[in-house]
Backbone as CSV, one residue per row, in Angstrom:
resi,resn,N_x,N_y,N_z,CA_x,CA_y,CA_z,C_x,C_y,C_z
1,MET,66.431,277.060,57.822,66.700,275.778,58.162,65.603,275.232,59.180
2,ARG,64.935,276.132,59.891,63.837,275.650,60.600,62.641,275.233,59.869
3,GLN,62.429,275.774,58.699,61.328,275.352,57.760,61.529,273.986,57.288
4,VAL,62.856,273.724,57.090,63.365,272.263,56.416,63.250,271.329,57.566
5,PHE,63.638,271.685,58.651,63.585,270.722,59.599,61.969,270.226,59.971
6,ARG,61.182,271.457,59.997,59.786,271.175,60.172,59.155,270.438,59.317
7,HIS,59.540,270.528,57.842,59.143,269.717,56.703,59.459,268.249,56.928
8,LEU,60.813,268.074,57.259,61.190,266.525,57.545,60.607,265.970,58.618
9,LEU,60.278,266.849,59.728,59.553,266.158,60.818,58.220,265.600,60.537
10,GLN,57.518,266.600,59.651,56.088,266.342,59.196,56.307,265.141,58.423
11,GLN,57.082,264.966,57.564,57.379,263.764,56.431,57.305,262.490,57.451
12,LYS,58.339,262.669,58.559,58.493,261.345,59.457,57.210,261.000,60.084
13,LEU,56.557,261.955,60.633,55.179,261.688,61.259,54.329,261.307,60.312
14,LEU,54.203,261.724,59.128,53.436,261.109,58.146,53.552,259.625,57.891
15,PHE,54.871,259.138,57.637,55.294,257.775,57.595,54.806,257.109,58.649
16,ILE,55.050,257.580,59.942,54.674,256.849,61.107,53.154,256.585,61.227
17,ALA,52.281,257.789,60.689,50.969,257.615,60.653,50.522,256.609,59.566
18,ILE,50.856,256.483,58.603,50.472,255.616,57.420,50.791,254.244,57.976
19,ALA,52.064,253.992,58.622,52.410,252.831,59.077,51.537,252.254,60.013
20,THR,51.111,253.076,60.965,50.132,252.668,62.110,48.909,252.272,61.523
21,ILE,48.173,253.171,60.817,47.025,252.884,59.990,46.945,251.571,59.431
22,ALA,48.263,251.393,58.592,48.284,249.976,57.915,48.230,248.804,59.044
23,VAL,49.060,248.906,59.909,49.167,247.861,60.861,47.799,247.599,61.503
24,VAL,47.163,248.687,61.952,45.844,248.466,62.520,44.809,248.057,61.655
25,THR,44.865,248.376,60.314,43.794,247.788,59.454,44.171,246.407,59.229
26,LEU,45.428,245.895,58.866,45.601,244.569,58.693,45.405,243.809,59.890
27,GLY,45.693,244.257,60.931,45.367,243.465,62.199,43.893,243.296,62.469
28,ALA,42.919,244.343,62.125,41.560,244.102,61.977,41.033,243.224,60.982
29,ILE,41.649,243.297,59.910,41.172,242.305,58.859,41.462,240.998,59.133
30,PHE,42.605,240.680,59.485,43.040,239.381,59.773,43.139,239.115,61.308
31,ALA,42.172,239.484,61.969,42.134,239.318,63.570,41.873,237.895,63.847
32,PRO,41.202,237.158,63.095,40.995,235.663,63.439,42.475,234.917,63.429
33,LEU,43.287,235.341,62.467,44.562,234.760,62.133,45.678,235.257,63.273
34,ILE,45.466,236.297,63.769,46.535,237.096,64.370,46.291,236.885,65.890
35,ALA,45.072,237.060,66.331,44.767,236.853,67.726,45.016,235.486,68.175
36,PRO,46.002,235.405,69.285,46.088,234.251,69.769,44.792,233.274,70.256
37,TYR,43.764,233.978,70.727,42.732,233.305,71.393,41.385,233.922,70.897
38,SER,40.261,233.375,71.152,38.866,234.000,70.927,39.041,235.133,71.883
39,PRO,38.290,236.224,71.375,38.161,237.336,72.387,37.436,237.181,73.433
40,ASN,36.296,236.332,73.426,35.447,236.162,74.612,35.497,234.843,75.476
41,PHE,36.552,234.234,75.016,36.791,233.088,75.863,37.287,233.319,77.203
42,GLN,36.763,232.628,78.372,37.219,232.905,79.627,38.001,231.756,80.137
43,PHE,39.374,232.011,80.543,40.190,230.846,80.765,39.994,230.554,82.294
44,ALA,40.171,229.163,82.483,39.970,228.919,83.814,41.059,229.310,84.712
45,ASP,42.374,229.464,84.058,43.496,229.910,84.645,43.781,231.423,84.295
46,GLY,42.562,232.282,83.909,42.743,233.631,83.423,42.837,234.694,84.718
47,LEU,42.406,234.206,85.861,42.375,234.940,87.086,43.500,234.540,88.077
48,SER,43.645,235.523,88.897,44.513,235.178,90.004,43.885,234.588,91.155
49,ASP,44.562,234.051,92.213,44.115,233.294,93.173,42.926,234.359,93.859
50,MET,43.173,235.529,93.963,42.204,236.593,94.459,41.146,236.925,93.548
51,GLY,41.084,236.302,92.315,40.020,236.744,91.333,40.165,237.879,90.497
52,GLY,41.387,238.399,90.533,41.869,239.642,89.830,42.431,239.315,88.546
53,PRO,42.580,240.248,87.598,43.152,240.211,86.321,44.759,239.697,86.591
54,LEU,45.275,238.761,85.550,46.684,238.408,85.554,47.505,239.714,84.677
55,PRO,48.671,239.706,85.200,49.372,240.790,84.480,50.126,239.988,83.272
56,PRO,50.594,240.739,82.351,51.245,240.131,81.276,52.385,239.095,81.601
57,ASP,52.304,238.015,80.803,53.400,236.822,80.806,53.326,236.030,79.530
58,GLN,53.870,235.049,79.634,54.196,234.170,78.373,52.966,233.745,77.654
59,LYS,51.959,233.314,78.552,50.805,232.930,77.906,49.802,233.952,77.414
60,PHE,49.755,235.151,78.150,48.849,236.147,78.027,49.752,237.340,77.941
61,VAL,50.154,237.765,76.540,50.961,238.843,76.475,50.775,240.071,76.970
62,LEU,49.514,240.443,77.106,48.997,241.728,77.648,48.253,241.608,78.774
63,GLY,48.227,240.299,79.324,47.485,239.961,80.539,46.016,239.590,80.210
64,THR,45.225,239.611,81.252,43.860,239.221,81.207,42.928,240.277,81.699
65,ASP,41.669,240.221,81.389,40.676,241.261,82.009,40.034,240.803,83.277
66,LEU,39.033,241.303,83.513,38.237,240.988,84.856,37.612,239.607,84.802
67,LEU,37.323,239.296,83.616,36.631,237.891,83.317,37.699,236.773,82.901
68,GLY,38.966,236.991,83.004,39.745,236.015,82.568,39.860,235.935,81.107
69,ARG,39.917,236.938,80.169,39.943,236.880,78.924,41.078,237.399,78.549
70,ASP,41.668,236.833,77.257,42.945,237.423,76.862,42.946,238.898,76.364
71,LEU,43.600,239.836,77.005,43.414,241.226,76.512,44.027,241.446,75.157
72,LEU,45.137,240.863,74.863,45.527,241.129,73.450,44.440,240.730,72.400
73,SER,44.097,239.674,72.587,42.865,239.092,71.618,41.727,240.256,71.484
74,ARG,41.244,240.620,72.694,39.993,241.604,72.647,40.672,243.028,72.023
75,VAL,41.921,243.334,72.259,42.424,244.631,71.738,42.368,244.525,70.159
76,ILE,42.931,243.270,69.606,42.865,243.084,68.240,41.547,243.235,67.694
77,TYR,40.625,242.471,68.343,39.107,242.434,67.839,38.670,243.954,67.826
78,GLY,39.018,244.464,68.924,38.327,245.940,69.231,38.945,246.841,68.035
79,ALA,40.064,246.594,67.536,40.441,247.476,66.517,39.500,247.196,65.219
80,ARG,39.001,246.140,65.091,38.224,245.908,63.885,36.823,246.564,64.150
81,THR,36.288,246.578,65.480,35.142,247.494,65.654,35.415,248.804,65.478
82,SER,36.413,249.288,66.015,36.646,250.902,65.788,36.733,251.223,64.439
83,LEU,37.578,250.293,63.665,37.611,250.845,62.205,36.336,250.785,61.486
84,ILE,35.606,249.700,61.639,34.169,249.670,60.893,33.532,250.744,61.374
85,VAL,33.313,250.985,62.612,32.387,252.234,63.009,33.014,253.638,62.345
86,GLY,34.386,253.710,62.657,35.026,254.931,62.036,34.808,255.109,60.595
87,ILE,35.164,254.240,59.815,35.047,254.361,58.423,33.536,254.373,58.001
88,ALA,32.737,253.377,58.285,31.317,253.431,57.973,30.562,254.660,58.420
89,ALA,30.715,255.008,59.609,30.062,256.260,59.975,30.594,257.551,59.284
90,ASN,31.810,257.657,58.939,32.188,258.946,58.271,31.724,258.707,56.847
91,LEU,31.634,257.651,56.135,31.271,257.564,55.002,29.706,257.917,54.902
92,VAL,28.948,257.554,55.673,27.681,258.088,55.696,27.616,259.529,56.092
93,ALA,28.428,260.193,57.008,28.385,261.577,57.177,28.897,262.457,56.215
94,VAL,29.890,261.956,55.448,30.404,262.688,54.335,29.319,262.643,53.169
95,PHE,28.730,261.538,52.912,27.656,261.404,51.859,26.461,262.363,52.264
96,ILE,25.930,262.313,53.327,24.792,263.424,53.798,25.298,264.729,53.593
97,GLY,26.362,265.061,54.302,26.953,266.470,54.182,27.189,266.870,52.828
98,THR,27.874,266.035,52.121,28.039,266.547,50.626,26.723,266.866,49.850
99,ALA,25.924,265.875,49.966,24.533,265.898,49.291,23.823,267.197,49.658
100,LEU,23.717,267.463,50.972,22.982,268.619,51.550,23.662,270.003,51.021
101,GLY,24.968,269.939,51.332,25.793,271.066,50.944,25.617,271.484,49.518
102,LEU,25.820,270.542,48.720,25.490,270.656,47.315,24.173,271.192,46.822
103,ILE,23.285,270.640,47.477,21.977,271.179,47.128,21.785,272.740,47.681
104,ALA,22.141,272.932,48.825,21.879,274.223,49.380,22.868,275.168,48.558
105,GLY,24.026,274.861,48.183,24.961,275.859,47.592,24.585,276.161,46.132
106,PHE,24.114,275.021,45.620,23.715,275.150,44.036,22.232,275.773,43.877
107,MET,21.358,275.482,44.669,19.975,275.846,44.471,19.815,277.339,45.303
108,ARG,20.269,277.589,46.552,20.262,278.719,47.380,18.718,279.042,47.620
109,GLY,18.350,280.174,47.616,17.070,280.662,48.019,16.327,279.926,49.125
110,ALA,15.241,279.626,49.162,14.401,279.104,50.319,15.075,277.751,50.533
111,VAL,15.364,277.052,49.620,15.711,275.527,49.768,17.214,275.547,50.496
112,GLY,18.112,276.407,49.931,19.301,276.355,50.433,19.300,276.989,52.021
113,ASN,18.279,278.041,52.140,18.281,278.685,53.532,17.811,277.788,54.533
114,ALA,16.760,276.914,54.203,16.234,275.925,55.012,17.231,274.932,55.374
115,ILE,17.930,274.454,54.390,18.896,273.481,54.815,20.099,273.988,55.760
116,MET,20.432,275.194,55.389,21.448,275.741,56.183,21.224,276.122,57.565
117,ARG,19.973,276.387,57.636,19.391,276.708,59.067,19.221,275.638,59.952
118,PHE,18.698,274.419,59.189,18.762,273.052,60.037,20.183,272.684,60.325
119,THR,21.221,272.901,59.467,22.626,272.608,59.975,22.864,273.400,60.936
120,ASP,22.607,274.778,61.062,23.002,275.544,62.233,22.391,275.069,63.587
121,LEU,21.046,274.525,63.394,20.494,274.012,64.470,21.163,272.877,64.995
122,MET,21.462,272.010,64.079,22.300,270.720,64.479,23.623,271.085,64.919
123,LEU,24.373,272.129,64.558,25.550,272.527,65.094,25.388,273.200,66.523
124,ALA,24.100,273.596,66.868,24.023,274.260,68.141,24.092,273.400,69.221
125,PHE,23.938,271.982,68.994,23.650,271.071,70.019,25.017,270.375,70.050
126,PRO,25.615,270.321,71.387,26.937,269.586,71.528,27.046,268.127,71.072
127,ALA,27.816,267.768,70.249,27.823,266.682,69.416,27.613,265.409,70.341
128,LEU,28.392,265.383,71.556,28.422,264.390,72.534,27.128,264.117,73.027
129,ILE,26.459,265.111,73.533,25.347,265.142,74.348,24.070,264.647,73.237
130,LEU,24.154,265.175,71.952,23.305,264.589,70.963,23.497,263.072,70.641
131,ALA,24.575,262.661,70.692,25.023,261.266,70.326,24.472,260.381,71.424
132,ILE,24.680,260.980,72.619,24.312,260.076,73.898,22.758,260.000,73.913
133,ALA,22.089,261.101,73.542,20.496,260.993,73.647,20.023,260.149,72.514
134,LEU,20.666,260.208,71.374,20.128,259.418,70.197,20.408,257.966,70.454
135,ALA,21.747,257.708,71.069,22.144,256.315,71.221,21.071,255.669,72.399
136,ALA,20.774,256.601,73.340,19.835,256.044,74.460,18.540,255.827,74.165
137,ILE,17.999,256.498,73.012,16.683,256.399,72.618,16.630,255.147,71.675
138,LEU,17.715,254.868,70.715,17.734,253.728,70.062,18.321,252.642,70.837
139,HIS,18.018,251.276,70.416,18.670,250.316,71.103,20.120,250.194,70.611
140,PRO,21.186,250.288,71.386,22.514,250.522,71.201,22.941,249.167,70.502
141,SER,23.519,249.351,69.352,24.264,248.177,68.559,25.374,248.523,67.616
142,LEU,26.060,247.792,66.971,27.107,248.301,66.212,26.615,249.281,65.001
143,TRP,25.412,248.976,64.340,24.945,249.846,63.256,24.247,250.892,63.660
144,ILE,23.800,250.797,65.050,23.022,251.916,65.578,24.058,253.032,65.942
145,VAL,25.184,252.589,66.455,26.314,253.477,66.858,26.772,254.156,65.447
146,ILE,26.901,253.519,64.385,27.339,253.989,63.058,26.434,255.032,62.640
147,LEU,25.224,254.770,62.718,24.183,255.814,62.192,24.127,257.014,63.305
148,VAL,24.071,256.805,64.516,24.234,257.850,65.462,25.498,258.896,65.162
149,ILE,26.657,258.343,65.017,27.824,259.111,64.751,27.599,259.946,63.504
150,ALA,27.088,259.188,62.492,26.806,259.767,61.217,25.990,261.132,61.313
151,LEU,24.906,260.809,62.069,23.882,261.960,62.189,24.481,263.081,62.893
152,VAL,25.507,263.139,63.629,26.013,264.312,64.374,27.275,264.820,63.751
153,ASN,27.909,263.979,62.690,29.045,264.347,62.250,29.066,265.023,60.687
154,TRP,27.754,265.023,60.200,27.757,265.498,58.799,27.776,267.030,58.680
155,THR,27.380,267.729,59.908,27.114,269.098,59.728,28.449,270.031,59.333
156,TRP,29.694,269.628,59.797,30.867,270.207,59.322,31.061,270.102,57.756
157,VAL,30.769,268.827,57.525,31.060,268.469,55.738,30.126,269.298,55.077
158,CYS,28.930,269.376,55.543,27.804,270.211,54.809,28.195,271.705,54.601
159,ARG,28.826,272.279,55.777,29.221,273.771,55.866,30.383,274.019,54.895
160,VAL,31.319,273.128,54.944,32.516,273.119,53.789,31.914,273.163,52.488
161,ILE,31.135,271.990,52.275,30.729,271.856,50.861,30.075,272.892,50.369
162,TYR,29.058,273.355,51.255,28.229,274.703,50.908,29.012,275.936,50.556
163,THR,30.065,276.206,51.258,30.885,277.322,51.026,31.612,277.231,49.742
164,GLN,31.999,276.000,49.245,32.946,275.770,48.194,32.002,275.726,46.947
165,THR,30.797,275.167,47.128,29.939,274.969,46.036,29.520,276.546,45.520
166,ILE,29.233,277.357,46.570,28.897,278.757,46.195,30.028,279.387,45.444
167,ALA,31.069,279.021,45.962,32.183,279.700,45.251,32.388,279.159,43.900
168,LEU,32.177,278.057,43.594,32.419,277.330,42.241,31.214,277.784,41.360
169,THR,30.017,277.966,41.860,28.951,278.383,41.071,29.168,279.875,40.529
170,GLU,29.890,280.491,41.212,30.028,282.063,40.754,31.111,282.202,39.677
171,ARG,31.872,280.995,39.462,33.099,281.156,38.382,32.556,281.150,36.985
172,GLU,33.229,281.782,36.333,32.937,282.109,34.846,32.699,280.890,33.938
173,TYR,33.467,279.738,34.269,33.281,278.614,33.441,31.755,277.988,33.610
174,ILE,31.328,278.201,34.969,29.894,277.477,35.277,29.022,278.530,34.477
175,GLU,29.214,279.901,34.401,28.314,280.648,33.547,28.217,280.194,32.152
176,ALA,29.484,279.882,31.701,29.634,279.595,30.382,29.047,278.172,29.974
177,VAL,28.975,277.283,30.765,28.278,276.033,30.726,26.762,276.122,30.634
178,ARG,26.225,277.127,31.520,24.871,277.271,31.740,24.474,278.043,30.415
179,SER,25.247,278.915,29.807,24.734,279.645,28.526,24.759,278.591,27.404
180,LEU,25.541,277.481,27.500,25.484,276.512,26.302,24.182,275.622,26.620
181,GLY,23.454,275.716,27.592,22.369,274.945,27.660,22.506,273.834,28.717
182,ALA,23.493,273.702,29.455,23.669,272.550,30.209,22.577,272.665,31.615
183,GLY,21.974,271.421,31.901,20.979,271.419,32.837,21.742,271.353,34.399
184,PRO,20.864,271.598,35.315,21.506,271.424,36.724,22.259,270.324,36.995
185,LEU,21.605,269.071,36.665,22.292,267.742,36.961,23.596,267.790,36.248
186,ARG,23.807,267.973,35.040,24.896,267.996,34.345,26.086,268.764,34.934
187,ILE,25.576,270.086,35.260,26.386,271.175,35.963,27.059,270.400,37.214
188,VAL,26.196,269.901,38.117,26.429,269.262,39.377,27.580,268.099,39.212
189,VAL,27.036,267.182,38.178,28.013,265.892,38.118,29.081,266.126,37.387
190,ARG,29.193,266.936,36.337,30.322,267.162,35.507,31.380,268.203,35.953
191,HIS,30.767,269.268,36.651,31.796,270.434,36.619,31.715,270.777,38.207
192,LEU,30.967,270.301,39.164,31.119,270.701,40.420,31.699,269.505,41.373
193,ILE,31.047,268.331,41.235,31.616,267.206,42.001,33.052,267.171,41.848
194,PRO,33.550,266.992,40.501,35.056,266.811,40.451,35.895,267.766,41.267
195,HIS,35.407,268.920,41.382,36.271,270.029,41.981,36.214,269.826,43.482
196,LEU,35.204,269.260,43.792,34.877,269.093,45.368,35.509,267.613,45.901
197,VAL,35.898,266.775,45.114,36.481,265.551,45.347,37.644,265.645,46.473
198,PRO,38.771,266.672,46.058,39.827,266.716,46.926,39.204,266.934,48.508
199,THR,38.314,267.990,48.702,37.910,268.101,49.935,37.160,267.120,50.639
200,ILE,36.333,266.322,49.756,35.633,265.080,50.151,36.683,264.271,50.772
201,ILE,37.654,263.945,50.106,38.760,263.012,50.598,39.443,263.528,51.932
202,VAL,39.738,264.885,51.921,40.300,265.279,53.184,39.473,265.227,54.313
203,TRP,38.318,265.684,54.156,37.269,265.642,55.420,36.885,264.056,55.631
204,GLY,36.792,263.283,54.643,36.492,261.743,54.777,37.944,261.133,55.523
205,THR,38.852,261.724,55.590,40.109,261.025,56.327,39.968,261.680,57.815
206,LEU,40.033,263.075,57.781,39.765,263.573,59.220,38.655,263.273,60.193
207,GLY,37.590,262.876,59.378,36.388,262.522,60.213,36.601,261.076,60.675
208,ILE,37.287,260.390,60.241,37.486,258.915,60.845,38.087,258.997,62.122
209,ALA,38.917,259.994,62.370,39.570,260.132,63.621,38.452,260.672,64.707
210,THR,37.774,261.611,64.416,36.579,261.962,65.223,35.460,260.855,65.392
211,ALA,35.261,260.097,64.406,34.294,258.977,64.581,34.928,257.938,65.554
212,VAL,36.182,257.647,65.621,36.817,256.463,66.341,36.804,257.149,67.642
213,GLN,37.029,258.415,68.113,36.861,258.818,69.348,35.649,258.740,70.052
214,LEU,34.637,259.202,68.981,33.078,259.287,69.471,32.393,257.856,69.842
215,GLU,33.131,256.984,68.991,32.675,255.544,69.308,33.242,255.071,70.589
216,ALA,34.501,255.439,70.877,35.080,254.863,72.072,34.408,255.660,73.246
217,THR,34.056,256.813,73.144,33.242,257.619,74.160,31.892,256.980,74.450
218,LEU,31.247,256.688,73.417,29.842,256.303,73.498,29.952,254.784,74.039
219,SER,30.885,253.920,73.745,30.910,252.722,74.505,31.513,252.757,75.822
220,TYR,32.396,253.553,76.099,32.750,253.777,77.595,31.698,254.161,78.611
221,LEU,30.687,255.167,77.953,29.527,255.400,78.695,28.401,254.269,78.612
222,GLY,28.510,253.303,77.993,27.595,252.274,78.004,26.571,252.459,76.980
223,VAL,26.595,253.351,76.054,25.508,253.528,75.032,26.048,253.295,73.594
224,GLY,27.219,252.692,73.640,27.787,252.533,72.277,27.720,250.858,72.012
225,VAL,28.880,250.431,71.259,29.004,249.092,71.027,28.833,247.940,72.383
226,GLN,27.972,247.132,72.485,27.652,246.590,73.552,28.362,245.126,73.911
227,PRO,28.922,244.897,74.842,29.659,243.683,75.270,28.628,242.641,74.908
228,PRO,29.164,241.381,74.484,30.581,240.968,74.676,31.452,241.365,73.247
229,THR,30.883,242.061,72.341,31.629,242.431,71.377,32.771,243.510,71.841
230,PRO,33.903,243.153,71.576,35.037,244.046,71.926,35.110,245.241,71.252
231,SER,35.205,246.293,72.074,35.542,247.629,71.401,36.487,248.376,72.440
232,TRP,37.464,249.259,71.877,38.493,249.735,72.780,37.607,250.781,73.894
233,GLY,36.520,251.296,73.573,35.875,252.089,74.546,35.193,250.951,75.564
234,ASN,34.478,250.048,75.338,33.996,249.281,76.221,34.911,248.304,76.918
235,ILE,36.253,248.041,76.471,37.111,247.550,77.271,37.645,248.330,78.490
236,ILE,37.709,249.567,78.185,38.135,250.481,79.237,37.020,250.632,80.359
237,PHE,35.661,250.480,79.679,34.579,250.809,80.675,34.605,249.508,81.617
238,GLU,34.795,248.417,80.910,34.523,246.990,81.697,35.612,247.024,82.949
239,ASN,36.838,247.581,82.578,38.099,247.281,83.295,38.411,248.542,84.266
240,GLN,37.496,249.592,84.226,38.013,250.953,84.867,38.252,250.707,86.420
241,ASN,37.594,249.742,86.990,37.738,249.623,88.556,38.961,248.890,88.815
242,TYR,39.690,248.459,87.914,41.029,247.819,88.164,42.312,248.847,87.692
243,PHE,41.887,250.149,87.435,42.710,251.072,87.130,43.995,251.160,87.774
244,THR,43.908,251.085,89.150,45.032,251.228,90.110,45.847,249.948,90.173
245,THR,45.124,248.657,90.082,45.572,247.531,90.479,46.176,246.647,89.168
246,ALA,45.540,247.102,87.941,45.805,246.485,86.867,45.649,247.632,85.553
247,PRO,46.620,248.643,85.530,46.518,249.838,84.819,46.626,249.555,83.296
248,TRP,47.246,248.249,82.904,47.408,247.922,81.532,45.861,247.641,80.979
249,LEU,44.967,247.384,81.730,43.657,246.995,81.203,43.037,248.377,80.664
250,VAL,43.486,249.393,81.121,42.837,250.818,80.745,43.712,251.515,79.711
251,LEU,45.194,251.367,80.171,46.137,252.309,79.233,46.242,251.694,77.840
252,ILE,46.349,250.237,77.754,46.619,249.813,76.439,45.398,250.269,75.266
253,PRO,44.181,249.957,75.752,43.104,250.295,74.692,43.090,252.029,74.746
254,GLY,43.280,252.694,75.645,43.290,254.276,75.675,44.422,254.567,74.885
255,VAL,45.646,254.058,75.021,46.755,254.544,74.058,46.291,254.207,72.391
256,SER,45.689,253.014,72.333,45.453,252.619,70.921,44.455,253.658,70.400
257,ILE,43.282,254.016,71.139,42.533,255.004,70.614,43.223,256.380,70.137
258,ILE,44.105,256.803,71.086,44.826,258.000,70.743,45.628,257.903,69.692
259,VAL,46.394,256.764,69.595,47.549,256.711,68.397,46.721,256.627,67.183
260,LEU,45.611,255.751,67.064,44.891,255.617,65.715,44.507,257.047,65.426
261,ALA,43.613,257.755,66.103,43.033,258.946,66.054,44.207,260.137,65.619
262,LEU,45.137,260.033,66.171,46.361,261.054,65.964,46.993,260.785,64.452
263,SER,46.875,259.417,64.111,47.529,258.753,62.775,46.416,259.428,61.701
264,PHE,45.353,259.329,61.909,44.232,259.771,60.845,44.298,261.334,60.923
265,ASN,44.607,262.095,61.853,44.755,263.472,61.635,45.957,263.787,61.084
266,VAL,46.967,263.235,61.240,48.211,263.498,60.532,48.150,263.234,59.006
267,LEU,47.352,262.005,58.703,47.130,261.798,57.309,46.220,262.879,56.687
268,GLY,45.275,263.222,57.293,44.265,264.328,56.866,44.861,265.494,56.569
269,ASP,45.868,265.890,57.557,46.532,267.066,57.324,47.432,267.164,55.991
270,ALA,48.164,265.940,55.845,48.853,265.921,54.775,48.218,266.039,53.591
271,LEU,47.108,265.078,53.471,46.143,265.354,52.134,45.678,266.897,52.056
272,ARG,45.470,267.520,53.127,44.872,268.845,52.859,45.997,269.838,52.333
273,GLU,47.122,269.517,52.799,48.259,270.325,52.139,48.650,269.867,50.607
274,LEU,48.216,268.652,50.337,48.432,268.048,48.876,47.596,268.692,48.114
275,VAL,46.288,268.813,48.424,45.198,269.392,47.596,45.017,270.802,47.550
276,ASP,45.478,271.363,48.566,45.404,272.935,48.714,46.493,273.708,48.187
277,PRO,46.407,274.351,47.077,47.618,274.929,46.588,48.160,276.196,47.413
278,THR,47.203,276.872,48.079,47.574,277.960,49.037,48.670,277.506,50.149
279,ARG,48.254,276.279,50.700,49.098,275.667,52.026,50.426,275.210,51.255
280,ARG,50.253,274.570,50.180,51.537,273.966,49.358,52.549,275.267,49.072
281,SER,51.774,276.283,48.710,52.906,277.270,48.262,53.720,277.937,49.381
282,ARG,52.839,277.992,50.692,53.395,278.381,51.854,54.682,277.672,52.280
283,HIS,54.634,276.409,51.901,55.790,275.601,52.267,56.764,275.617,51.344
């Protein structure tokens, strides 16, 4: 009974996660149609008599920020920024990690050892510190943030692909294909990559959550997406001084980051159970 209840709970969480991702994605795509105002427009009546942010009311559903801008509009447009960075950065990271892991696992020898020692070297650096250093050296912008996040997130994908490639190349059907005269490129494209696609999809989904959180962290620290472009991270950064007097300015984007990251994690775990027969058999 406990296992059945746990399975139903997981299915319910999966439905909520998919619905959350769908809502955020649609909101990001149709932000110009959904957002009530421009995210950067400063309203003359957007501040209180004391010059502080306004609380939620009929005109401003989520209130205003420190410059008198509509918070709801900025959160909606911030979802677009977070999704663009999360998806694009993770696609680049998965591509780099898959390519290097395949090369290292298939060729082995000096080439494979060199790639994996470089991967170990990258793993030795804390990802956040490395990302901050790269972002500080390069001029912060949307595409630089995508590149920085990709450069610090490819290592885990490379490790997993490397391990699976070695396991696949030792199977009998690969030896049979080689004995029939198939070249390295044909073996990789026709017989290795198709078996790695499920793993790539799972890590591609799980990595989005990490990328979204890292983008928010970099933006909060001032080395990510730069204002006035709205991002959930820089919304928190801009309004952190009003946390005690206007907590909605920090809580709303903060909760948005947590919910979106958890949703991608739940979806990634579900995909992992779907493609992994050992995990599926345990259930």
